[in-house]
VMD Tcl script that draws the C-alpha trace (Angstrom):
set ca {
  {-206.83 20.21 -125.14}
  {-205.76 19.48 -128.77}
  {-208.60 17.55 -130.42}
  {-206.36 15.39 -132.45}
  {-203.45 14.47 -130.06}
  {-205.46 15.19 -126.89}
  {-202.40 17.10 -125.57}
  {-202.90 20.02 -123.15}
  {-201.92 23.49 -124.33}
  {-200.38 24.07 -120.89}
  {-196.88 22.53 -120.86}
  {-196.86 22.15 -117.11}
  {-200.33 20.44 -117.08}
  {-199.23 18.13 -119.84}
  {-196.06 17.05 -117.96}
  {-198.10 16.42 -114.86}
  {-200.58 14.26 -116.83}
  {-197.84 12.34 -118.46}
  {-196.21 11.57 -115.17}
  {-199.57 10.14 -114.02}
  {-200.14 8.34 -117.32}
  {-196.69 6.59 -117.10}
  {-197.63 5.36 -113.67}
  {-200.94 4.02 -114.92}
  {-199.19 2.37 -117.89}
  {-196.65 0.75 -115.51}
  {-199.38 -0.75 -113.42}
  {-201.52 -1.90 -116.41}
  {-198.48 -3.42 -118.43}
  {-197.47 -5.36 -115.23}
  {-200.64 -7.41 -115.57}
  {-201.46 -7.36 -119.25}
  {-198.09 -8.14 -120.88}
  {-197.32 -11.34 -118.82}
  {-200.89 -12.60 -119.25}
  {-201.01 -11.84 -123.10}
  {-197.54 -13.54 -123.43}
  {-198.97 -16.62 -121.57}
  {-201.95 -16.74 -123.95}
  {-199.77 -16.28 -126.89}
  {-197.41 -19.05 -125.81}
  {-200.27 -21.48 -125.18}
  {-201.17 -21.42 -128.82}
  {-198.09 -23.37 -129.65}
  {-199.79 -26.49 -128.34}
  {-202.21 -26.11 -131.15}
  {-199.47 -25.63 -133.77}
  {-197.72 -28.75 -132.59}
  {-200.81 -30.85 -133.13}
  {-201.86 -29.52 -136.39}
  {-198.58 -29.32 -138.35}
  {-195.63 -31.59 -138.47}
  {-193.34 -28.75 -139.60}
  {-193.91 -26.59 -136.47}
  {-190.30 -25.84 -135.53}
  {-190.20 -22.63 -137.48}
  {-193.40 -21.39 -135.81}
  {-192.05 -22.33 -132.32}
  {-188.80 -20.37 -133.05}
  {-190.61 -17.34 -134.19}
  {-193.10 -17.58 -131.26}
  {-190.22 -17.89 -128.86}
  {-188.46 -14.89 -130.43}
  {-191.64 -12.78 -130.07}
  {-191.99 -13.83 -126.45}
  {-188.32 -13.09 -125.58}
  {-188.47 -9.67 -127.34}
  {-191.70 -8.56 -125.66}
  {-190.79 -9.82 -122.28}
  {-187.28 -8.33 -122.49}
  {-188.75 -4.87 -123.40}
  {-191.24 -5.18 -120.64}
  {-188.48 -5.86 -118.20}
  {-186.51 -2.85 -119.63}
  {-189.49 -0.68 -119.04}
  {-189.51 -1.64 -115.33}
  {-185.95 -0.29 -114.82}
  {-185.98 3.13 -113.02}
  {-183.65 4.80 -115.52}
  {-186.14 3.99 -118.30}
  {-189.22 4.84 -116.38}
  {-189.99 7.93 -118.35}
  {-189.57 6.18 -121.69}
  {-192.19 3.60 -120.99}
  {-194.47 4.74 -123.91}
  {-191.63 4.26 -126.52}
  {-190.46 0.90 -125.05}
  {-193.98 -0.53 -124.98}
  {-194.45 0.69 -128.56}
  {-191.42 -1.34 -129.54}
  {-192.89 -4.27 -127.84}
  {-196.01 -4.01 -129.83}
  {-194.12 -3.56 -133.11}
  {-191.93 -6.62 -132.17}
  {-195.05 -8.76 -131.77}
  {-196.53 -7.37 -134.91}
  {-193.44 -8.01 -136.77}
  {-193.03 -11.65 -135.53}
  {-196.61 -12.31 -136.36}
  {-196.16 -11.08 -139.86}
  {-193.17 -13.39 -140.21}
  {-195.31 -16.31 -139.01}
  {-197.93 -15.18 -141.62}
  {-195.27 -15.48 -144.28}
  {-193.93 -18.77 -143.09}
  {-197.50 -20.24 -143.10}
  {-198.16 -18.86 -146.55}
  {-194.91 -20.26 -147.99}
  {-195.53 -23.67 -146.32}
  {-199.10 -23.85 -147.61}
  {-198.00 -22.74 -151.09}
  {-195.33 -25.43 -151.14}
  {-197.93 -28.09 -150.24}
  {-200.58 -26.67 -152.71}
  {-202.89 -25.87 -149.75}
  {-205.12 -22.91 -149.21}
  {-203.02 -20.82 -146.92}
  {-205.97 -18.66 -145.83}
  {-207.72 -21.83 -144.64}
  {-204.87 -23.50 -142.95}
  {-203.28 -20.35 -141.36}
  {-205.96 -17.70 -140.61}
  {-204.96 -17.49 -137.05}
  {-201.82 -15.42 -137.69}
  {-203.98 -12.71 -139.43}
  {-206.36 -12.78 -136.48}
  {-203.36 -12.55 -134.11}
  {-202.21 -9.50 -135.95}
  {-205.60 -7.89 -135.28}
  {-205.45 -8.83 -131.71}
  {-201.99 -7.18 -131.50}
  {-203.55 -3.98 -132.70}
  {-206.34 -4.13 -130.05}
  {-203.71 -5.01 -127.49}
  {-201.65 -1.99 -128.41}
  {-204.63 0.48 -128.21}
  {-206.46 -0.87 -125.20}
  {-204.31 -3.05 -122.90}
  {-200.98 -1.41 -122.57}
  {-202.14 2.01 -121.43}
  {-200.14 3.82 -124.01}
  {-200.71 7.46 -124.66}
  {-203.13 7.67 -127.65}
  {-200.62 9.29 -130.07}
  {-198.16 6.46 -129.49}
  {-200.83 3.77 -129.96}
  {-202.12 5.47 -133.15}
  {-198.58 5.52 -134.57}
  {-198.08 1.86 -133.73}
  {-201.42 1.00 -135.09}
  {-200.76 2.65 -138.40}
  {-197.25 1.12 -138.72}
  {-198.80 -2.33 -138.20}
  {-201.54 -1.67 -140.79}
  {-198.95 -0.56 -143.36}
  {-196.75 -3.56 -142.69}
  {-199.70 -5.84 -142.99}
  {-200.84 -4.32 -146.30}
  {-197.28 -4.44 -147.74}
  {-196.93 -8.09 -146.63}
  {-200.30 -9.13 -148.23}
  {-199.29 -7.30 -151.49}
  {-195.96 -9.23 -151.58}
  {-197.57 -12.66 -150.76}
  {-200.37 -12.32 -153.33}
  {-198.34 -10.57 -156.03}
  {-201.57 -8.83 -157.22}
  {-203.26 -12.04 -158.20}
  {-205.79 -11.96 -155.43}
  {-206.72 -8.31 -155.29}
  {-210.06 -9.14 -153.46}
  {-208.35 -10.95 -150.65}
  {-205.69 -8.24 -150.34}
  {-208.27 -5.62 -150.20}
  {-210.35 -7.65 -147.66}
  {-207.34 -7.91 -145.27}
  {-206.43 -4.30 -145.68}
  {-209.99 -3.39 -144.95}
  {-210.17 -5.47 -141.76}
  {-206.94 -4.17 -140.40}
  {-208.10 -0.62 -141.05}
  {-211.40 -1.29 -139.37}
  {-209.62 -2.83 -136.37}
  {-207.42 0.38 -136.18}
  {-210.51 2.53 -136.26}
  {-212.50 0.66 -133.65}
  {-209.58 0.14 -131.36}
  {-208.37 3.69 -131.98}
  {-211.86 5.19 -131.18}
  {-211.85 3.20 -127.92}
  {-208.36 4.42 -126.88}
  {-209.23 7.99 -127.92}
  {-212.40 8.01 -125.97}
  {-210.71 6.49 -122.87}
  {-207.74 8.94 -122.89}
  {-210.14 11.97 -123.46}
  {-212.19 10.81 -120.53}
  {-209.04 10.36 -118.41}
  {-207.72 13.80 -119.26}
  {-211.07 15.40 -118.50}
  {-211.08 13.52 -115.15}
  {-207.54 14.75 -114.54}
  {-208.60 18.28 -115.24}
  {-211.48 17.94 -112.83}
  {-209.16 16.45 -110.15}
  {-206.73 19.42 -110.58}
  {-209.55 21.82 -110.26}
  {-210.76 20.16 -107.06}
  {-207.25 20.01 -105.68}
  {-206.68 23.57 -106.40}
  {-209.82 24.61 -104.60}
  {-209.01 22.43 -101.70}
  {-205.46 23.92 -101.44}
  {-206.96 27.42 -101.65}
  {-209.49 26.50 -98.87}
  {-206.58 25.03 -96.78}
  {-204.47 28.07 -97.35}
  {-207.32 30.34 -96.49}
  {-208.02 28.21 -93.33}
  {-204.40 28.58 -92.26}
  {-203.61 32.13 -93.12}
  {-204.57 35.39 -91.56}
  {-206.65 37.41 -93.97}
  {-205.22 40.79 -93.07}
  {-201.46 40.22 -92.89}
  {-201.22 37.00 -95.03}
  {-199.21 35.39 -92.14}
  {-200.09 32.13 -90.45}
  {-203.11 32.37 -88.11}
  {-203.45 30.95 -84.64}
  {-204.51 27.43 -85.79}
  {-201.67 27.18 -88.15}
  {-199.15 28.33 -85.50}
  {-200.36 25.67 -83.15}
  {-200.03 23.00 -85.85}
  {-196.47 24.08 -86.73}
  {-195.48 24.34 -82.96}
  {-196.86 20.88 -82.42}
  {-194.63 19.53 -85.29}
  {-191.58 21.36 -83.96}
  {-192.12 19.84 -80.54}
  {-191.93 16.37 -82.06}
  {-188.43 17.11 -83.55}
  {-185.74 17.51 -80.93}
  {-182.42 18.52 -82.39}
  {-179.32 18.24 -79.88}
  {-177.45 21.44 -79.64}
  {-180.25 23.67 -80.75}
  {-182.40 25.99 -78.73}
  {-185.91 26.64 -79.88}
  {-188.00 29.61 -78.76}
  {-191.43 31.10 -79.11}
  {-191.50 34.96 -79.18}
  {-194.74 36.44 -78.18}
  {-194.98 40.00 -79.60}
  {-197.67 42.58 -78.44}
  {-197.64 46.04 -79.93}
  {-197.34 49.02 -77.52}
  {-199.58 52.03 -78.27}
  {-201.72 50.21 -80.77}
  {-205.11 50.85 -79.07}
  {-204.79 54.72 -79.16}
  {-204.07 54.38 -83.03}
  {-207.36 52.40 -83.51}
  {-209.30 54.86 -81.31}
  {-207.89 57.99 -82.81}
  {-207.55 57.00 -86.52}
  {-210.05 54.13 -87.02}
  {-209.83 50.51 -87.67}
  {-208.72 51.03 -91.36}
  {-205.53 52.82 -90.23}
  {-205.07 50.19 -87.48}
  {-205.38 47.32 -90.02}
  {-202.78 48.89 -92.23}
  {-200.37 49.29 -89.25}
  {-200.87 45.54 -88.47}
  {-200.22 44.57 -92.19}
  {-197.03 46.68 -92.26}
  {-195.88 45.19 -88.96}
  {-196.38 41.69 -90.42}
  {-194.24 42.57 -93.40}
  {-191.50 43.98 -91.20}
  {-191.38 40.85 -89.07}
  {-191.18 38.72 -92.11}
  {-188.43 40.74 -93.56}
  {-186.33 40.52 -90.32}
  {-186.48 36.75 -89.90}
  {-184.58 34.02 -91.48}
  {-186.21 31.77 -94.20}
  {-186.77 28.83 -91.83}
  {-188.24 30.90 -89.11}
  {-191.99 30.89 -88.63}
  {-194.18 33.98 -87.93}
  {-197.96 34.26 -87.51}
  {-200.61 36.60 -86.07}
  {-202.40 35.18 -82.99}
  {-205.16 37.87 -83.18}
  {-205.57 41.48 -82.65}
  {-202.12 43.17 -82.29}
  {-200.49 39.83 -81.00}
  {-197.82 37.98 -83.14}
  {-195.86 34.85 -82.48}
  {-192.41 33.99 -83.87}
  {-191.01 30.40 -83.75}
  {-187.23 29.98 -84.24}
  {-184.48 27.38 -83.84}
  {-180.98 28.61 -83.24}
  {-177.70 26.68 -82.45}
  {-176.55 26.82 -78.94}
  {-178.15 26.25 -75.56}
  {-178.82 29.73 -74.21}
  {-181.21 32.65 -74.43}
  {-178.77 35.06 -76.08}
  {-179.72 34.32 -79.66}
  {-183.50 34.60 -79.19}
  {-183.06 37.90 -77.17}
  {-180.78 39.46 -79.85}
  {-183.51 38.61 -82.47}
  {-186.24 40.06 -80.29}
  {-184.25 43.27 -80.06}
  {-184.00 43.50 -83.86}
  {-187.70 42.78 -84.25}
  {-188.47 45.74 -81.77}
  {-186.17 47.96 -83.84}
  {-188.03 47.04 -87.03}
  {-191.41 47.48 -85.56}
  {-190.54 50.83 -83.95}
  {-189.56 52.56 -87.18}
  {-192.17 55.27 -87.94}
  {-194.92 54.23 -90.26}
  {-195.92 56.90 -92.93}
  {-199.44 56.63 -94.27}
  {-201.51 58.99 -96.36}
  {-204.94 60.07 -95.22}
  {-207.12 62.40 -97.27}
  {-203.93 63.55 -99.18}
  {-202.17 64.39 -95.96}
  {-199.17 62.36 -94.49}
  {-199.80 60.52 -91.29}
  {-197.04 59.24 -89.28}
  {-197.72 56.41 -86.80}
  {-195.31 55.16 -84.11}
  {-195.77 51.89 -82.28}
  {-193.36 49.81 -80.42}
  {-193.62 46.17 -79.10}
  {-193.15 44.13 -75.96}
  {-191.78 40.63 -76.44}
  {-192.01 37.60 -74.15}
  {-189.72 34.62 -74.93}
  {-190.35 31.01 -74.10}
  {-187.54 28.54 -74.53}
  {-188.41 24.97 -75.29}
  {-188.60 21.92 -75.22}
  {-189.23 21.44 -71.64}
  {-190.84 18.71 -69.53}
  {-194.52 18.39 -70.55}
  {-194.19 20.94 -73.22}
  {-197.23 21.36 -75.45}
  {-198.14 24.11 -78.00}
  {-200.50 25.65 -75.48}
  {-198.03 25.60 -72.58}
  {-195.22 27.09 -74.81}
  {-197.41 29.98 -75.91}
  {-198.73 30.47 -72.38}
  {-195.23 30.93 -71.00}
  {-194.32 33.31 -73.71}
  {-197.55 35.21 -73.14}
  {-196.73 35.42 -69.38}
  {-193.18 36.69 -70.19}
  {-194.75 39.33 -72.57}
  {-196.99 40.61 -69.73}
  {-193.94 40.97 -67.50}
  {-192.30 43.00 -70.22}
  {-195.26 45.22 -70.54}
  {-194.99 46.03 -66.83}
  {-191.42 47.10 -67.20}
  {-192.17 49.55 -70.02}
  {-192.32 49.87 -73.82}
  {-189.96 48.01 -76.09}
  {-188.84 45.50 -73.44}
  {-187.78 41.83 -73.89}
  {-188.31 39.24 -71.19}
  {-187.33 35.62 -71.24}
  {-189.53 33.51 -69.15}
  {-188.01 30.95 -66.68}
  {-187.30 27.95 -68.90}
  {-187.25 25.67 -65.83}
  {-185.48 22.43 -67.10}
  {-184.82 22.47 -70.76}
  {-184.46 19.12 -72.66}
  {-181.43 19.72 -74.72}
}
mol new
graphics top color blue
foreach p $ca { graphics top sphere $p radius 0.5 }
foreach p [lrange $ca 0 end-1] q [lrange $ca 1 end] { graphics top cylinder $p $q radius 0.2 }
display resetview
């Protein structure tokens, strides 16, 4: 995090934070701008009662209100959503510029009537200080934007005081410049601390979210193959059952490896695990992007597919391709010597949806079809009786 601008060094992280900051600024300005405009407009009642030449002040006050509210409404439009910082900066500068104009009008009016302008019109200088506080603390602006606005307002105020006093009242001029700088420092420190804390909280939330996602992924993935685990497969299958697409056949392919137990018994679990990992890779490489594959446990895998049509031909053709992919010899290296492993697979297919279908019943039917395939021999595909499909 840059100690001056508070921006993150990571551009992706900075973009994520700015998106959140924009939403916060939208919510905050929705309350503070209308309320501030209402308070600002209400002071016109005091102007009317204390000065008979109040028309100029009313015109300036009305111009400020129209400008600020117009920019506020502009910031609410979807096309300007990502420019809210710049638009609200313009609203602050419009309020400050209008207040400086009222300061000048008050000075000229008091000078024309040989009055002490600082005694009659101190409220406009106070209003200018309030605009600075408003910019830093109530608009939800990013700190760098608020700081730029605050410094522009301070320079505008200093230049205006120099023009009004013509160097004849250096102490008054210095006093006003000092107060405006003090306001910038105090409000700026408050805004700086608030944004720094907000960014630190954002980093903490990102860290927690990342850990939570890692835990969720770990809970939903098989640690050996990286495929979905049984719990995740049941969740996905439950979601699929909720979506019925006309003209589409959905199928669960229950895959059990043939000849895997002898591999484990003869070569050990390390070799068996490598066979399972490679089998998982081959399954993933054979399937389409929207197909789902996972490991139920042991040497059992499950594939969930959706294909256009209303028959079993598509799922059965895919099952044959999966058997071909699994049956290719696996070449490993053990103690510097090549080891060739050959396994096959039996696949049972359950077509769904059917009446009363649940994740458990869909898998149970595919499992039953797989056992029938086992009884017929190695590398066999069997489609279970779908009964009455809901298509």
